[in-house]
C-alpha positions as CSV (number, residue, x, y, z in Angstrom):
1,M,0.0,0.0,0.0
2,V,1.0,3.6,-0.6
3,N,2.0,5.2,2.7
4,S,2.1,8.9,1.7
5,N,-0.9,10.5,3.3
6,A,-3.1,12.6,1.1
7,N,-4.6,15.7,2.6
8,A,-8.1,14.4,1.9
9,L,-10.8,12.3,3.4
10,G,-13.0,9.9,1.4
11,I,-16.8,9.5,1.3
12,I,-18.4,6.6,-0.5
13,F,-22.1,6.4,-1.2
14,P,-22.8,2.6,-1.4
15,N,-26.5,2.6,-2.3
16,S,-26.3,4.7,-5.4
17,Y,-28.0,3.1,-8.4
18,D,-29.4,0.2,-6.3
19,S,-32.6,0.4,-8.3
20,L,-30.9,-0.5,-11.6
21,V,-30.2,-4.0,-10.4
22,P,-33.2,-4.9,-8.2
23,E,-32.5,-8.6,-8.5
24,L,-29.1,-8.3,-7.0
25,V,-29.9,-5.9,-4.2
26,G,-32.8,-7.6,-2.5
27,E,-30.6,-8.4,0.6
28,R,-27.6,-6.3,-0.2
29,L,-26.6,-2.9,-1.7
30,M,-24.7,-1.9,-4.9
31,A,-21.4,-1.7,-3.1
32,S,-21.5,-5.3,-1.9
33,I,-22.5,-6.9,-5.2
34,P,-19.9,-9.6,-6.0
35,F,-17.7,-8.9,-9.0
36,A,-14.7,-10.4,-10.8
37,S,-14.8,-13.8,-9.0
38,R,-13.6,-12.7,-5.5
39,Y,-14.3,-9.0,-5.1
40,R,-17.2,-6.8,-4.2
41,M,-17.9,-3.5,-6.0
42,V,-16.9,-1.4,-3.1
43,D,-13.4,-2.9,-3.1
44,F,-12.3,-1.0,-6.2
45,V,-13.1,2.6,-5.1
46,L,-12.1,1.8,-1.5
47,S,-8.7,0.2,-2.5
48,S,-8.0,3.1,-4.9
49,M,-8.5,5.6,-2.1
50,V,-6.3,3.7,0.2
51,N,-3.6,3.3,-2.4
52,C,-3.4,7.0,-2.8
53,G,-2.9,7.7,0.9
54,I,-6.5,8.5,1.9
55,D,-6.8,6.8,5.3
56,N,-9.9,8.5,6.6
57,I,-12.9,7.0,4.7
58,S,-16.6,7.2,5.6
59,I,-19.3,5.0,4.0
60,I,-22.8,6.5,4.4
61,V,-25.3,3.7,4.0
62,R,-29.0,3.9,3.4
63,K,-30.4,0.4,3.6
64,N,-29.5,-3.3,3.2
65,Y,-26.1,-2.8,4.7
66,H,-25.6,-6.0,6.7
67,S,-23.6,-7.7,3.9
68,L,-21.4,-4.6,3.5
69,M,-20.6,-4.5,7.1
70,D,-19.8,-8.2,7.1
71,H,-17.5,-7.8,4.1
72,L,-15.7,-4.7,5.4
73,G,-15.5,-5.5,9.1
74,S,-13.0,-3.2,10.8
75,G,-11.3,-2.4,7.5
76,R,-8.2,-4.6,8.3
77,E,-7.7,-5.8,4.8
78,W,-7.5,-2.2,3.6
79,D,-5.2,-1.1,6.4
80,L,-7.9,1.1,7.8
81,T,-8.0,-0.2,11.4
82,R,-6.8,3.0,13.1
83,K,-7.3,5.0,16.2
84,N,-7.7,8.2,14.2
85,G,-9.5,8.2,10.9
86,G,-9.6,4.7,9.3
87,L,-12.9,3.2,8.1
88,N,-16.2,4.8,9.4
89,I,-19.4,3.1,8.4
90,V,-22.4,5.4,9.0
91,P,-25.8,3.6,9.1
92,P,-29.0,5.5,9.4
93,F,-30.3,6.4,12.9
94,A,-26.8,5.9,14.4
95,E,-27.2,9.4,15.7
96,K,-30.1,11.9,15.8
97,T,-29.0,13.7,12.7
98,I,-28.5,10.6,10.5
99,K,-31.6,9.6,8.7
100,V,-32.4,7.6,5.5
101,Y,-31.3,9.9,2.7
102,N,-32.5,10.3,-0.9
103,G,-29.5,12.1,-2.4
104,R,-26.0,13.3,-1.6
105,V,-27.2,16.6,-0.1
106,E,-29.2,14.8,2.6
107,A,-26.5,12.2,3.2
108,L,-23.8,14.8,3.7
109,A,-26.1,17.0,5.8
110,S,-26.4,14.1,8.2
111,V,-22.6,14.0,8.8
112,L,-21.9,17.8,8.8
113,D,-20.8,17.7,12.4
114,F,-18.3,14.9,11.5
115,L,-17.0,16.9,8.5
116,K,-16.5,20.0,10.7
117,D,-14.4,18.1,13.1
118,Q,-12.0,16.7,10.5
119,K,-8.6,18.2,9.7
120,E,-8.2,17.3,6.0
121,K,-8.4,20.1,3.5
122,Y,-10.2,18.2,0.7
123,V,-13.1,15.7,0.5
124,V,-13.1,13.0,-2.2
125,M,-16.6,11.6,-3.0
126,A,-17.5,8.5,-5.0
127,D,-20.2,6.0,-5.7
128,A,-19.7,2.2,-5.8
129,N,-21.4,1.2,-9.1
130,I,-18.1,1.3,-11.0
131,A,-15.1,-1.1,-11.0
132,V,-12.0,1.0,-11.6
133,N,-8.4,1.2,-10.5
134,F,-8.5,4.9,-10.1
135,D,-5.5,7.3,-9.3
136,F,-7.1,9.6,-6.7
137,K,-3.7,11.3,-6.1
138,A,-3.5,12.4,-9.7
139,L,-7.1,13.7,-9.4
140,I,-6.3,15.7,-6.2
141,D,-3.0,17.0,-7.8
142,A,-5.0,18.2,-10.9
143,H,-7.6,19.8,-8.6
144,V,-4.9,21.7,-6.6
145,A,-3.0,22.7,-9.8
146,S,-6.1,24.1,-11.5
147,G,-7.2,26.1,-8.5
148,A,-10.7,24.6,-8.9
149,D,-13.5,24.8,-6.4
150,V,-14.7,21.4,-7.5
151,T,-13.1,18.8,-9.8
152,V,-15.3,16.1,-11.4
153,A,-13.9,13.0,-13.1
154,Y,-15.4,11.9,-16.3
155,T,-14.8,9.3,-19.1
156,E,-15.5,9.5,-22.8
157,R,-18.0,6.7,-23.7
158,E,-21.5,6.1,-24.9
159,I,-24.1,6.3,-22.1
160,P,-24.9,2.7,-20.9
161,S,-28.2,1.5,-22.2
162,G,-29.2,0.5,-18.7
163,L,-29.1,4.1,-17.6
164,M,-31.0,5.5,-20.5
165,E,-33.7,2.8,-20.3
166,S,-34.1,2.8,-16.6
167,R,-37.6,3.1,-15.3
168,T,-36.3,4.8,-12.1
169,S,-34.5,7.6,-13.9
170,S,-36.1,10.2,-11.7
171,K,-34.4,8.7,-8.7
172,D,-31.0,7.5,-10.0
173,L,-29.7,10.5,-12.0
174,Y,-26.7,10.4,-14.3
175,Y,-24.8,13.3,-15.8
176,T,-22.9,14.3,-18.9
177,L,-20.7,17.3,-19.3
178,T,-19.7,20.0,-21.8
179,T,-16.2,21.3,-21.2
180,E,-14.2,24.2,-22.4
181,D,-10.5,24.5,-21.7
182,G,-10.9,22.0,-18.9
183,R,-13.8,23.8,-17.2
184,V,-17.3,22.4,-17.0
185,K,-19.6,24.7,-18.9
186,K,-22.8,22.6,-18.8
187,I,-24.1,19.6,-16.9
188,Y,-26.8,17.6,-18.6
189,I,-29.1,15.4,-16.5
190,N,-30.3,12.1,-17.9
191,S,-29.3,12.9,-21.4
192,K,-30.6,10.6,-24.1
193,E,-28.1,11.7,-26.7
194,A,-26.5,8.9,-28.8
195,G,-22.8,8.5,-29.4
196,V,-19.7,9.1,-27.2
197,Q,-20.4,11.6,-24.4
198,N,-18.4,13.0,-21.5
199,L,-20.0,10.8,-18.9
200,A,-19.5,11.8,-15.3
201,M,-18.1,9.1,-13.1
202,N,-19.7,10.6,-9.9
203,I,-16.2,11.1,-8.5
204,Y,-15.5,14.6,-7.0
205,V,-12.9,16.5,-5.2
206,I,-14.0,19.6,-3.2
207,D,-12.5,21.8,-0.5
208,R,-14.0,20.5,2.8
209,E,-14.9,24.0,4.1
210,L,-16.6,24.8,0.8
211,L,-18.5,21.5,0.9
212,I,-19.8,22.3,4.4
213,D,-20.9,25.7,3.3
214,Q,-22.7,24.4,0.2
215,I,-24.4,21.6,2.0
216,N,-25.6,23.9,4.8
217,T,-27.2,26.2,2.2
218,A,-28.6,23.5,0.0
219,Y,-30.2,21.5,2.9
220,V,-32.0,24.5,4.2
221,R,-33.5,25.0,0.7
222,G,-34.7,21.4,0.6
223,Y,-32.2,20.4,-2.1
224,V,-31.5,16.7,-2.7
225,Y,-28.9,16.1,-5.4
226,F,-25.3,17.5,-5.2
227,E,-24.9,17.6,-9.0
228,R,-28.3,18.8,-10.1
229,D,-29.1,21.2,-7.2
230,I,-25.6,22.5,-6.3
231,L,-23.2,22.2,-9.2
232,A,-25.4,22.7,-12.3
233,P,-26.9,26.0,-11.2
234,Q,-23.6,27.5,-10.1
235,L,-21.3,26.7,-13.0
236,E,-20.7,30.4,-13.6
237,K,-20.0,31.1,-9.9
238,L,-18.0,28.0,-9.0
239,N,-14.8,27.0,-10.9
240,V,-15.8,23.4,-11.7
241,Q,-13.0,21.6,-13.5
242,A,-13.2,18.3,-15.5
243,Y,-10.7,15.5,-15.1
244,K,-10.6,13.0,-17.9
245,Y,-10.1,9.3,-17.0
246,D,-8.7,7.2,-19.8
247,G,-8.2,3.9,-18.0
248,Y,-10.4,0.7,-17.8
249,L,-13.8,1.2,-16.3
250,A,-16.6,-1.4,-15.7
251,Y,-20.0,0.4,-15.3
252,I,-22.9,-1.5,-13.7
253,S,-26.2,-0.2,-15.0
254,D,-28.4,-3.2,-15.2
255,M,-28.3,-7.0,-15.1
256,K,-27.0,-7.4,-18.6
257,S,-24.2,-4.9,-18.0
258,Y,-23.3,-6.8,-14.8
259,F,-23.1,-10.0,-16.8
260,D,-21.2,-8.4,-19.7
261,E,-18.6,-6.6,-17.4
262,N,-17.8,-9.9,-15.7
263,M,-17.4,-11.7,-19.0
264,K,-15.1,-8.9,-20.4
265,L,-12.6,-9.8,-17.7
266,L,-12.0,-13.1,-19.4
267,K,-10.0,-11.1,-22.0
268,E,-6.5,-10.5,-20.8
269,E,-6.3,-6.9,-21.9
270,N,-9.4,-6.0,-19.8
271,L,-8.1,-7.9,-16.8
272,D,-4.8,-6.1,-17.0
273,G,-6.6,-2.8,-17.4
274,L,-8.5,-3.3,-14.1
275,F,-5.8,-5.1,-12.0
276,A,-2.4,-4.3,-13.5
277,G,-2.0,-1.0,-11.6
278,N,-2.2,-0.7,-7.8
279,S,-3.5,-3.7,-5.8
280,I,-7.2,-4.2,-5.2
281,Y,-7.9,-5.5,-1.7
282,T,-10.8,-7.6,-0.5
283,K,-12.0,-9.7,2.5
284,I,-9.8,-12.8,2.9
285,R,-11.4,-16.2,3.0
286,D,-8.9,-18.9,3.9
287,D,-9.6,-21.7,1.4
288,N,-7.8,-24.2,-0.8
289,P,-6.8,-23.3,-4.4
290,T,-9.3,-24.4,-7.1
291,R,-9.1,-28.2,-7.6
292,Y,-9.5,-29.7,-11.1
293,I,-10.4,-33.4,-10.7
294,A,-9.3,-35.9,-13.3
295,G,-11.4,-35.6,-16.4
296,A,-12.3,-32.0,-15.8
297,K,-12.2,-29.5,-18.7
298,A,-11.7,-25.8,-18.3
299,K,-11.3,-23.2,-21.0
300,N,-11.0,-19.4,-20.6
301,I,-12.4,-19.2,-17.0
302,M,-11.8,-17.0,-14.0
303,A,-12.0,-19.1,-10.8
304,A,-11.5,-18.0,-7.3
305,D,-10.2,-20.1,-4.5
306,G,-12.2,-23.0,-3.0
307,C,-13.7,-24.2,-6.3
308,V,-13.9,-27.9,-7.2
309,I,-14.3,-28.7,-10.9
310,E,-15.1,-32.2,-12.1
311,G,-17.1,-31.3,-15.2
312,E,-16.7,-29.0,-18.2
313,V,-16.4,-25.2,-17.8
314,E,-15.9,-22.6,-20.6
315,N,-16.0,-18.8,-20.8
316,S,-17.2,-18.4,-17.2
317,V,-16.5,-16.5,-14.0
318,L,-16.6,-18.7,-10.8
319,F,-16.7,-17.2,-7.4
320,R,-15.3,-18.8,-4.2
321,G,-16.4,-22.3,-3.3
322,V,-18.3,-23.1,-6.6
323,K,-18.6,-26.9,-7.2
324,I,-19.2,-28.4,-10.6
325,A,-19.9,-32.1,-10.6
326,K,-18.9,-34.7,-13.1
327,G,-20.7,-34.6,-16.4
328,A,-22.0,-31.0,-15.8
329,V,-21.4,-28.5,-18.6
330,V,-21.2,-24.7,-17.7
331,K,-20.7,-22.2,-20.5
332,N,-20.8,-18.4,-20.5
333,C,-22.0,-18.2,-16.9
334,V,-21.4,-16.1,-13.8
335,L,-21.7,-18.4,-10.7
336,M,-21.5,-16.6,-7.3
337,Q,-20.1,-18.0,-4.1
338,D,-20.9,-21.6,-3.1
339,T,-23.0,-22.4,-6.1
340,V,-23.3,-26.1,-6.7
341,V,-23.9,-27.6,-10.1
342,E,-24.8,-31.3,-9.8
343,A,-24.0,-34.1,-12.2
344,D,-25.0,-33.8,-15.8
345,A,-26.6,-30.4,-15.4
346,K,-26.2,-28.0,-18.3
347,L,-25.9,-24.2,-17.8
348,E,-25.5,-21.5,-20.5
349,H,-25.8,-17.7,-20.0
350,I,-26.8,-18.0,-16.4
351,I,-26.1,-15.8,-13.4
352,T,-26.5,-17.6,-10.0
353,D,-26.5,-15.7,-6.8
354,K,-24.8,-17.2,-3.6
355,K,-25.6,-20.7,-2.5
356,V,-27.7,-21.7,-5.5
357,T,-28.0,-25.5,-6.3
358,I,-28.7,-26.7,-9.8
359,T,-29.8,-30.3,-9.4
360,A,-28.7,-33.2,-11.4
361,G,-29.7,-33.4,-15.0
362,K,-31.3,-30.0,-15.2
363,E,-30.8,-27.8,-18.3
364,V,-31.0,-24.0,-17.7
365,K,-30.3,-21.6,-20.6
366,G,-30.4,-17.9,-21.2
367,T,-29.0,-15.9,-24.1
368,D,-26.2,-13.4,-24.5
369,T,-28.8,-10.6,-24.7
370,F,-30.9,-11.9,-21.8
371,P,-28.9,-13.9,-19.2
372,V,-31.1,-15.8,-16.7
373,Y,-30.7,-14.9,-13.1
374,V,-31.2,-17.5,-10.3
375,A,-31.8,-15.9,-6.9
376,K,-29.9,-16.6,-3.7
377,H,-30.4,-20.0,-2.0
378,Q,-32.6,-21.3,-4.8
379,V,-32.7,-25.0,-5.7
380,V,-33.4,-25.5,-9.4
């Protein structure tokens, strides 16, 4: 881990965009969705902050946070077990001021006393619906060098179809930017424009004192969203700079994108793009390496520890403890932790949640455009 301390504290909003993947967040939140065979979505942003010397990180949760707290624990795997700073998980109703929030303004208003007590000059804010190995130090350095009031990270890409087609677009907003000489001139909300756009990553750097002042004012006026209600109306007044990110980015916007982004990691260039930089940390589960029993066939798979493979697996992502029995055939699937595929079962284009059992001889098939999801603990 990088030991140089950044003069910034981190805030992560783990429930952002929950409504885009309702099947996966029945008992968890976006931040704790399993990804890339052994990680959770929160691991990427959290590890990126830690790698850049941010050692005071708060996670403001809204609901369904039991799995997240179980995963993060005291923050030991991220070197965040500290007397001062470290990992601070803020559940609703932990104090009188902390309620179930709708947008960032309400979330930040609930921790204003905490923000006022901190010593860091800057605040870095991020959501947990993206898997990215992000250099927050470069972002902070660019923010300082430009003299900006706020710096927003963005990437050039088409708007994910899951965002544009979402039925809950009034709740989970997304933003595209128009820039001029590095400065944000216009913020568009829920744009439907086709082609490559400057899509905001919902990663921001702002001076802590300025943030406190802006949230105080916005909360009194009943504002909800940081981008829509604070930044967009004040682009002439505030110096909002744009920071372009060119690296690898996995964006979860619906079930199909979740499936596709996992499958993309079976290509070496994408795997390197996400993991070849700084380390990504996660909760340790002491288990044996994956075992391939005599007669097993495996081609182009990503398998975490604890798996036992006796059958045939191709183009699939296997999480910890997956068991595939003799005669079973698994192709183009994402199988979460402790899934059991019994003898002679056949799976294709399937997403199984944790502890699913596919019984002997069953055949379950989806398509590449519509992968079939099997819920947690189900027996098929």
